[in-house]
C-alpha positions as CSV (number, residue, x, y, z in Angstrom):
1,X,142.0,62.0,69.1
2,X,142.5,60.1,72.3
3,X,142.8,56.5,73.7
4,X,139.4,55.3,74.7
5,X,140.1,52.5,77.2
6,X,142.7,50.7,79.3
7,X,145.9,51.9,80.9
8,X,146.3,55.0,78.6
9,X,142.6,55.9,78.7
10,X,141.9,59.6,77.8
11,X,145.5,60.2,76.8
12,X,145.6,62.4,73.7
13,X,147.4,61.4,70.5
14,X,149.0,63.4,67.7
15,X,147.6,63.0,64.3
16,X,149.5,63.7,61.0
17,X,148.4,66.8,59.2
18,X,146.6,66.7,55.9
19,X,144.3,64.3,54.3
20,X,146.8,61.5,53.5
21,X,146.1,59.7,56.7
22,X,142.5,58.7,57.7
23,X,142.5,58.0,61.5
24,X,140.1,55.3,62.7
25,X,137.3,57.1,64.6
26,X,137.2,56.7,68.3
27,X,133.8,55.1,68.2
28,X,135.0,52.5,65.7
29,X,138.1,51.8,67.9
30,X,135.8,51.3,70.9
31,X,133.6,49.0,69.0
32,X,136.6,47.1,67.6
33,X,138.0,46.4,71.1
34,X,134.6,45.6,72.5
35,X,134.3,42.9,69.9
36,X,137.8,41.7,70.5
37,X,137.2,41.5,74.2
38,X,139.5,39.0,75.9
39,X,141.5,38.4,72.7
40,X,143.5,41.6,73.3
41,X,145.3,41.0,76.6
42,X,148.5,39.2,75.9
43,X,148.2,39.4,72.1
44,X,150.9,40.1,69.6
45,X,149.3,42.9,67.5
46,X,150.2,44.1,64.0
47,X,148.9,47.6,63.0
48,X,149.3,47.8,59.2
49,X,149.0,51.3,57.6
50,X,149.3,52.5,61.2
51,X,149.1,56.3,60.7
52,X,149.3,57.9,64.1
53,X,149.2,54.4,65.7
54,X,145.9,54.9,67.4
55,X,144.6,51.4,66.9
56,X,147.9,49.6,68.0
57,X,148.3,52.0,70.9
58,X,144.7,51.2,72.0
59,X,145.6,47.5,71.8
60,X,148.7,48.1,74.1
61,X,146.5,50.2,76.4
62,X,144.1,47.3,76.7
63,X,146.8,44.8,77.5
64,X,148.3,43.6,74.3
65,X,151.8,42.1,74.9
66,X,153.4,43.9,72.0
67,X,152.5,45.9,68.9
68,X,154.3,46.3,65.5
69,X,153.4,49.4,63.6
70,X,153.9,49.5,59.8
71,X,153.9,52.9,58.2
72,X,155.7,54.6,55.3
73,X,154.6,58.2,55.4
74,X,157.2,60.5,57.0
75,X,154.6,62.7,58.6
76,X,152.6,59.8,60.0
77,X,155.9,58.2,61.3
78,X,156.7,61.4,63.1
79,X,153.3,61.4,64.8
80,X,153.5,57.7,65.5
81,X,156.9,57.8,67.2
82,X,155.9,60.9,69.2
83,X,152.7,59.0,70.4
84,X,154.7,55.9,71.4
85,X,157.2,58.1,73.4
86,X,154.4,60.2,75.0
87,X,152.7,57.0,76.3
88,X,156.0,55.4,77.4
89,X,155.3,52.4,75.2
90,X,158.7,52.0,73.7
91,X,159.4,48.6,75.2
92,X,156.2,47.0,73.8
93,X,156.1,48.9,70.5
94,X,158.3,48.5,67.4
95,X,158.0,50.5,64.2
96,X,158.7,49.3,60.7
97,X,159.2,52.4,58.5
98,X,158.5,50.5,55.3
99,X,155.8,50.2,52.7
100,X,153.3,47.6,53.7
101,X,154.4,44.9,51.1
102,X,158.1,45.2,52.2
103,X,157.1,45.1,55.8
104,X,154.9,42.0,55.4
105,X,157.7,40.2,53.5
106,X,160.2,41.1,56.3
107,X,157.8,39.8,59.0
108,X,157.2,36.6,57.1
109,X,160.9,36.0,56.5
110,X,161.5,36.5,60.2
111,X,158.8,34.0,61.0
112,X,156.8,36.4,63.1
113,X,153.3,35.4,64.1
114,X,150.5,37.7,65.2
115,X,147.3,37.0,67.2
116,X,145.6,40.1,65.8
117,X,146.3,41.9,62.5
118,X,144.6,45.2,61.9
119,X,144.7,46.6,58.4
120,X,143.4,50.0,57.6
121,X,144.6,50.5,54.0
122,X,143.7,53.4,51.8
123,X,140.2,52.8,50.6
124,X,141.4,52.5,47.0
125,X,143.6,49.6,48.0
126,X,140.9,48.0,50.1
127,X,138.6,48.2,47.0
128,X,141.2,46.3,45.0
129,X,140.5,43.2,47.2
130,X,137.0,42.8,45.8
131,X,135.9,39.3,44.6
132,X,138.4,38.0,42.2
133,X,141.4,39.6,44.0
134,X,141.5,37.7,47.3
135,X,142.7,39.2,50.6
136,X,145.4,36.6,51.1
137,X,147.1,38.0,48.0
138,X,147.5,41.2,49.9
139,X,147.9,40.0,53.5
140,X,149.9,36.8,53.7
141,X,148.3,34.2,56.0
142,X,151.8,33.0,57.0
143,X,152.1,35.7,59.7
144,X,148.6,35.1,61.3
145,X,148.5,32.5,64.1
146,X,146.1,29.6,63.5
147,X,143.8,31.1,66.1
148,X,144.4,34.7,65.0
149,X,142.1,37.3,63.5
150,X,142.7,39.6,60.6
151,X,140.6,42.8,60.9
152,X,140.1,44.9,57.8
153,X,138.8,48.4,58.0
154,X,137.1,49.5,54.7
155,X,134.5,51.7,53.2
156,X,131.1,50.4,54.2
157,X,129.8,50.3,50.6
158,X,132.6,48.0,49.5
159,X,131.3,44.4,48.8
160,X,131.8,41.5,51.2
161,X,135.3,39.9,50.8
162,X,135.7,36.3,49.9
163,X,139.0,34.3,50.0
164,X,140.0,30.7,49.8
165,X,142.5,31.1,52.7
166,X,140.4,33.4,54.9
167,X,136.9,33.0,56.1
168,X,134.7,36.1,57.0
169,X,133.6,35.6,60.6
170,X,131.8,38.9,61.2
171,X,131.3,42.3,59.6
172,X,130.1,45.4,61.5
173,X,129.3,48.7,59.9
174,X,129.7,52.0,61.7
175,X,128.4,54.8,59.4
176,X,130.7,54.8,56.4
177,X,133.3,52.5,58.0
178,X,133.1,48.7,58.0
179,X,135.1,46.3,60.1
180,X,135.5,42.8,58.7
181,X,136.9,40.0,60.9
182,X,138.6,37.1,59.2
183,X,140.0,33.8,60.5
184,X,142.1,31.2,58.6
185,X,139.9,28.9,56.5
């Protein structure tokens, strides 16, 4: 696994062992940042369910001002921290070693706002956000800037998401992976 563009292009990343972490494929990351384009430079980026941190580190490589990584798995945290150190990104990166709900509550309490929020939850959790269980119950809109984007990575066969607080702007499928882009309604 490697960074696909920007300052850290072609730098290799460690990935946690085992099947507990599902890294975002390089082609999906490339597509994501091609879609985001000029939204990335200068952005505050939140990488939920960060795993190795590949997506947030890609954002930093492409000019994001800062990135917050949320991860609770010890093995993934070890890989994430090693990747941040190896890229020399400690000044722009912060790690919250918490479960995602606790981390979101802490960020909301602090009044933190993000331009871009990327969430790659375990597919079983993403499936729980099907119609009738809106995304905003899982990802509080209070931490998303009014002009911000929430990007959800999910299984391509999952149904379209609907939410009273978030409006689906775009969905792109890449094999078995879907990227859904939401703005505040």
